[in-house]
C-alpha positions in Angstrom: -44.9 -34.3 16.5 -41.7 -33.1 17.7 -41.1 -30.5 13.7 -44.1 -30.1 14.6 -43.5 -28.8 17.9 -40.2 -26.8 16.6 -42.1 -24.4 14.8 -43.9 -23.6 16.7 -41.7 -22.6 19.1 -40.3 -21.0 17.0 -43.7 -19.1 15.0 -44.0 -18.1 19.2 -40.6 -17.0 19.2 -41.2 -15.1 16.2 -44.9 -13.4 18.2 -42.4 -12.0 20.9 -40.0 -10.7 18.7 -42.8 -8.7 17.6 -43.5 -5.7 19.5 -47.5 -5.6 20.7 -49.6 -3.4 19.0 -49.8 -0.6 22.3 -53.2 1.1 21.6 -55.2 -0.2 24.8 -59.0 -0.1 25.4 -61.5 0.3 27.7 -65.2 0.1 28.4 -66.6 1.4 31.0 -70.2 2.5 32.9 -71.5 3.9 35.2 -74.7 5.5 37.5 -75.7 8.7 38.8 -76.3 8.8 42.2 -77.4 12.0 43.3 -78.5 15.3 42.3 -81.7 15.5 39.8 -80.2 12.6 37.6 -79.8 9.9 39.6 -80.5 7.1 38.3 -80.1 7.6 35.3 -76.7 5.5 33.3 -74.3 6.4 30.6 -71.7 4.0 28.4 -68.7 4.6 26.8 -65.1 3.5 25.4 -62.1 5.1 24.7 -58.0 4.1 24.2 -54.8 5.2 24.6 -51.8 4.8 22.9 -50.2 2.7 26.2 -46.1 2.4 24.7 -43.8 3.8 27.0 -45.8 3.3 30.3 -43.0 2.5 32.8 -45.2 1.5 36.1 -43.2 5.1 37.6 -44.6 8.0 39.7 -47.6 9.9 37.5 -48.3 9.1 34.3 -50.4 10.8 31.5 -51.2 9.7 28.3 -54.3 11.3 26.1 -56.8 9.4 24.5 -56.7 8.4 19.8 -60.6 8.4 20.4 -63.7 8.3 22.5 -67.2 7.9 22.2 -69.9 9.0 25.5 -73.6 7.8 25.8 -75.4 10.4 28.4 -79.0 11.9 28.2 -79.4 10.6 25.0 -76.2 12.3 23.3 -73.1 11.2 21.8 -69.2 12.7 23.3 -66.3 12.5 21.4 -62.7 13.8 22.2 -63.6 16.4 19.3 -66.7 17.6 22.9 -63.7 18.1 25.7 -63.6 21.7 27.0 -60.0 20.4 26.8 -57.9 17.5 26.4 -59.3 14.1 27.7 -56.9 11.7 29.2 -55.9 8.9 30.6 -53.9 8.8 33.9 -51.7 5.9 35.9 -50.0 5.6 39.5 -47.0 3.6 40.1 -48.3 1.4 36.9 -52.8 1.9 38.4 -55.3 2.6 36.4 -56.8 6.4 37.7 -59.1 6.6 35.5 -60.2 8.7 32.3 -60.3 13.1 32.7 -62.5 14.4 31.0 -65.1 17.1 30.7 -67.7 18.7 28.7 -70.2 21.9 28.7 -73.0 22.7 26.5 -75.8 25.1 26.7 -78.0 22.7 29.5 -75.1 20.4 31.1 -72.2 20.3 32.5 -70.1 16.6 32.8 -67.3 16.1 34.2 -65.4 12.2 34.8 -62.1 12.5 36.9 -60.0 9.5 37.9 -59.5 8.2 41.1 -56.4 8.6 43.0 -54.8 5.4 43.8 -57.0 3.8 41.9 -60.0 3.4 39.9 -61.8 3.2 42.9 -62.3 6.4 44.0 -62.9 7.9 40.6 -66.3 9.1 40.0 -68.3 11.1 37.2 -70.3 14.9 38.6 -72.5 17.5 36.6 -74.2 20.2 36.7 -77.2 21.7 34.7 -76.8 25.0 33.5 -79.3 27.8 31.9 -77.6 30.5 30.7 -74.5 29.3 31.2 -75.0 29.7 34.9 -75.8 26.9 37.3 -79.3 25.9 38.3 -78.9 25.6 41.8 -80.0 22.7 43.3 -79.6 20.4 39.9 -75.6 19.2 40.5 -74.8 15.7 41.3 -71.7 12.9 41.0 -72.5 9.2 39.7 -70.1 5.9 40.0 -67.9 4.7 37.6 -66.8 1.1 35.9 -64.0 1.0 34.1 -63.1 -2.9 31.7 -60.3 -3.6 30.0 -60.5 -4.4 26.4 -58.8 -7.6 25.6 -56.5 -6.8 21.9 -57.5 -8.9 19.3 -53.9 -11.1 19.7 -54.8 -12.1 23.0 -57.4 -13.9 22.0 -55.1 -14.9 18.6 -53.5 -16.5 21.1 -55.9 -18.4 23.1 -56.9 -19.7 20.2 -53.6 -21.4 19.0 -52.9 -22.6 22.4 -56.1 -24.3 22.3 -55.7 -26.1 18.5 -51.9 -27.2 19.9 -54.0 -29.0 23.2 -55.6 -30.4 20.5 -53.5 -31.5 18.1 -51.4 -33.1 20.9 -54.4 -34.5 22.5 -55.5 -35.9 19.4 -51.9 -37.4 18.7 -51.6 -38.7 22.3 -55.2 -40.8 21.3 -53.9 -42.2 17.7 -51.1 -43.2 19.2 -52.0 -45.6 22.4 
């Protein structure tokens, strides 16, 4: 038993010494709360490199990937009007900054000011490049971090170790 514990402790130390994957992934969803698109929903996900985040002051990171589904269309980083990014303030995730303009719609995801509770989306319906009167609105957005596979592996390893210990104890009695 002590050999198993030593091996487990050594493996844990080795895993801690290896830098963890630095890509953070979030999923998001929301719904339009006002305007001509009230009730329309959207979903998506994005990832970014969180290496070097210090948790101090305002920090901005560019995206590695983005997929946003809205009104039957899928938008990516390549569709953005400018480079999309995510923001943090003193370690608190503020949200995504993303804008896209098509021939019929201008759509923006705006990060919060202090955290994600005040993040929102805004849109304008367009015709000939101009905003159509009365066809603008806003909506809410909710972010959820997606656990990395390493988190699941550590959970399973811990559960397996607990099972081994429980089995050894039951065999010893």
